[in-house]
N, C-alpha and C positions, 0 to 999 in steps of 0.2 A: 422326349419328343421323337428323337430319331429311331427309337425302338418300337414306336407305335405310329407308323405312317398311315395316312389316310388310305382306306381300302384294305387294311390288314385284318384278316379274320381272327377272332378270339373265341376260344372254346375251352373253358377250364372249370374245375370244381375244387372246392375247399376240402381239404383232408385233415382229419384229426382235430386238434384244438388250436386256437390262435394263441401263440405264446409271446411273451415280452421279448423284445429284441435285445435288451440289456443296455449297456452304456457304451457310448462312442468315445474312445480315447486314442490319441496319436494316429488318427486316420483309420481306425479299425473298430469293429464292434466286439465288446467283451460280453460273453454270454451271461444272461441274467442268472444270478446264483440262487434265486428263489423258484425258478421254473414257473413263474406266474402266468396264469391263464387270463387273457384279455377279453373284454367285451367286444363282440364282433361289430357292434354298431358305433363304436367310438373311433375317432380319427387318431387317437393316441396310440402309439406303438410301444409304449413303455409302461411298466407298472409304477405305482406311486413312489416306491423306494428308489427304483432306478432313475426315475425322472428327477427326484430330489437330488440325487448324487450328480446328475448331469448339470443341474442348475447351480450347483456349488461352484462351478467354473464356467460361467456363461455371460456373454455380452448382453443377451436379451434380459437376463435377470439382474443385471448390474452387479455381478459378482466377479467381474474381470476388468476392473477399472485400470489395471496396469498394462493392458494390451498396448504394445508399442506400435502396432501397425497403423498406417493412415486409414481414415474412414471417409466415405462419401456420404453426403446428405442428398437424398433424392425426393422428388415430388412424383407421385404415381397417380395415374388416372384409370379408373375402373368403369366409369360411366357418368352420365349427367349428375352433378352434385356429389360424386364419389371421388374426391381427391384427398390423398393422404400424404404425410411426410414420414420418412423413415431413414435409417442409416444402414450401411453395409460396409464390410471391409473393402477397401479400394481394390485389393488384389483379386476380388471375386468379380469385378466388372458388373455387368447387368444380370448376373445369375440369380440374384435375389429377386429382381423384378420379374424374371421369367417364372421362378418358383411360385410367386404370389399370383401370377396370372394378370399382371398389370397390362392393360390395353395399350397404354402409352406412358412415357415417363420423361423426366428431364432432371439433370443433375443441378444441384443448388450450390454446393460447396464441398471442400475437401480439406481435411486436417486431422489433428489428434482426436482420439475417441471421445474424450470428455468435452472438447469443443463441439464436436458433432452432436453429442447428446444435448448440449446447451441450446444449439440452434433448433433441434427438434422440439425441445420444450418451449422455446420462444415462439415458434409458429403455433404450437398448441394453445398457449396462453394468450397471445396477442391477436391471432387470426382464427382461433378455434379450429385449426386444422387437425383432424384426428390422426392417430398413428396405426389404426386398424379399421377394417370393415368386416362384417360377418360374411361368410361364404354365400349365404342365401342372397344377400344384397348384390354381390358381385355377379353371381349367376344370373339373376333376374335382369341386370343391366345389359348383359351380352346379347340378349335377343332383340334389342332395339337401340343400337348405338348410333350416335350422330356421325356426320362425315369427319374424316381425319382432320380437316382444317378447323373444325369446331373443337376437337379434342386439344389440338395444339394451342388454340386461342385460350382455352380455359387454363392450361398449364402455364402459358406465357403470362397471363394476368396474375396468377398466384405467385409466379417467380418474381415478377416486378414488385408486388406487394411485400414479399418476404425480404427482398434486398433493401427495401426502404425502412425496415424496422430498426428502431434504436435498440442497442444492446447486442448487436451482432458480434459473436466471439472474435476477438482480434486474431487468434491463431488459426481461424478457419478461412481458407482462401476461397473467395467466390468463384463460381463457374458461370461463364456466359450461357445464356439460354440456347438450348438446342433440343428439339423434341424428337424422340425416337418412338416409332409406332410399331406395334406387334401384329397388325392385321394379317400380314402374310405369314409370319412365323407361326401364329396360332391357327391360321385358317378360319378366321372369325366369320367369313362369309359362308361357311358351311354349317353354322349353328342356326337352326330354325328359331322362330319366335316362341314356339311352344315345345318344352322339353320336360319329360318325366325324370324322376330321380330314383336311382337304384339305392336300396337300403344296404344294411350291413350283411356280411356273409355269415352263414351258419354251417356247421359240419355237413358236408354233402351237397350244399347249395351250388348251383351252376350258373355261369354267365356265358351266353352264346350270342355272338353278333359280329358286326363289322365296324371298325374304327372310322369315325368321321373326322375327328380332329382331337387335339389335346390342348388344354389351357391350364398352365400350372399343374396342379395335382388332379384336375378334372379331366376325365376321358369321356368324350361323347361317342355313343355307340348307336348303330341302327340294329335293334334286336332281331335275331333270326326267327324268333317265334314268340307268340304270346302278345298281350297288350296290357294296358293299364288295368289292373284288376280292381281298382278302387274308383268310384265316382267322385264327383266334386265334394260330396258331403262325407265321404269316407276318408280314412287316413292312409291305409295301406292295403295292398292286395298282392297276390303272387303274379309275377310277370307271365308265368307259363300257365296260369289258370284259365286263360281264354282270351278271345280278342284276336284281332288281325296282326300278322307279322309286320315288321317295318316300323314299329314304334321307336322314336329317338329318345334315348335316356342318357343321363349324365351319371358317371360313377366317380367318386372320390377315390383315387388310387391308393390313398393312405389307408383305406379300410382293408386293403389286401396285405399290408405289412403284418408279419407274424404268422401268416397262414402258410402251410405247405400246399401248393397248387398242383393238381394233377389233371389229366385229360377229362373232358366232359363226357358223360355216358349218353346223355340225351341230346336232342336238337333244339331245346328251348331253354330260356332263362327262367330259373326258379327262385331267384333272389327277390325279396319284397320290393315292389315298385310303387312309389308314392305318386299320387295323381299329378298330372302335368302342371308345372308352374308357368305362369304367364310372364312375359317380359315386362319391364318397367314401362315401356312406351305403350304397350297394349293396355295396361291397367290405367295409365294416364288418360288415354283416349276414351276409355270406357267411363272414367270418373269425371269427365268434364261436365260442368254444370252442377256437380254434387260436391265438389271439393277435391282435393287431390293429394307424396311423402317419401321417406327414405329410412333405411335401417343404418346401423353403424357398426389380416393376421399380421402379424407384426411385420 
C-alpha cells in the first residue's frame, strides 16, 4: 500500500519469462530448483512441486498443528452478504485482513491454533459462515458498499450469534466486539461503480497508468491510453487497441510475481482488458422485478 500511493504513475513491461518464485523458508525465498515457467494468467507464483513443498509445513493446509503461537479468530466483511470467518497468527495483527482486502472486520476470539480452528469450523457448520470468497465477488461488492454503520451492524450481529453457540472451545478466549473499518486505508471512495479488469501479463506486455488506490492485492489504475477492447458480449480485448484514455481498471498484483519488470516503451497499456464488471448494487437495481445473488481467499 505505502509503495503505491494514490496518484503514483506506473509504466512497466514484462521481460523474459515468468518464473516460479521457489519456496519460502526462514523468512527468505529459496530459488525454484526446476526453473519452472509459470502461466501469466494465474495468480499462483509457484510451480506445483514448490507449492506442494510449501504446504508440507503450512497452517492453511493443516500440516502445522504443533504451531505454539496464539491465534486470533476474526470475522471479515467484504460487502452485503459477504461475511467470512478466518484465523491468523496473533502476532500478525490485522495484516491478514489487509492482505485479503477486508472492508471491515472484528476479532472473535484468541487462543491456541487448534482451538481457533475448532471455532472456525463451528461457525461454518452451525451458522453456515464460509471461510473464503472468490475475488470476483469481493471486487463486485466494492463498487456499491453500504454505510460504515451498516457494515458494523452486520459484523455485530454475527459476532453475537457466534458467541451464543454451544461448543465454543474452552481454551479460546472471547474478544469483545469492536469493528475496524478500512475505508480510509484502502481509499474505497476512489473506486468507481464500473471497473474493467486487467488480464495476465505476457512477454513484452506493458501497463501504463496512474494509481487510484489499492485493496489487498488489487491495484486500481486509471489507464494512460486505450479503452476496453471488448464489448459486453466479448470476453477480452487489448487495452491499447483503441478507445478513449482514462479507463479505470483493476489489476491483481499477484499476476506480476515471477516477472522481471522493465520500463515501458510505449504510452499505452497492452495487457488484455476484460469488459467492465458492474458492482453488486448496480446489478441488484437492474434486476429488481426480475429476481436478484452472491458468489462464494482463505
